[in-house]
Steps between C-alpha positions, in 0.01 A plus 500: 500500500741585781713695250193699393423605858857607546489716182166667579571544863212624712318706234130425498345768270267790577279515805125549475530850647750603231273368224197686640701823526604476134140435389373800700765729348414383148129559572565856621709580192229363271228700678695821441623433146193353326277814526784712361536278195124474444481877454803514267305386193235771546768764547674378182174545305457852639857588405455355149190713439670809646792445263267457204314821591836678513586369152159604367552848646839518329337394170239774515746773599756402235242504220376836631856631488537363148204698365629814673845460345331450162379859531153484654418754771399353840171694483413330169568142609211264572482131565218293352561187706719345231743762370606861543347750263599858430182716482436653161763279337784722623735204525761586235592136442145363494618262771258351752714333766328205663606377844578129519230276640728203566701546818693182570244242610229763539263684266445873553178695455483876453210744538465875505522637850194387690670475839719807462513802727304811405699754300720243331512574128645172378442197715487133405365212707723196458407155623587134463248285312385225739335296222837424337786281626648443753198309629546598866398856408136389494515473881713810557541656753576210734241468776592695811833622362626856514765680302817494713588857398163670548327266744187519279325241288703463179354622171545432131425859398691827511430854386792663315499881480714627215426870464 
């Protein structure tokens, strides 16, 4: 036992004040960090939907470009909610390009321009179907969350003006 005291010397551990200081610092860090992490999941959902809307917009514009390169005039192009159609059957290839509805984990919906600005000849409303997976879309947008880029309530719909 005497040898043990000689090896340890006069070290006695941490004082009560030191322990309380460490607990207070950990509490302050937790109070600052937890709210930041709680909001991260909502922001991830908003970003996922924004990315899907961007992909849906790319789908609609690429199929529009495809029918134009097939020889249809922009003034003759219409969209019936499912595929592009050249008025009067002017499409030389008889092709009716259809934009993809599957966008990663999301399902896209298309409609003729209901929410489009006046004077827009060709406008398509694109949206994400909230009745399909992923299941968290049924409660989208997250309560009280705003889009970090716009500061507004996030949406699952976008109007795409093409012509």
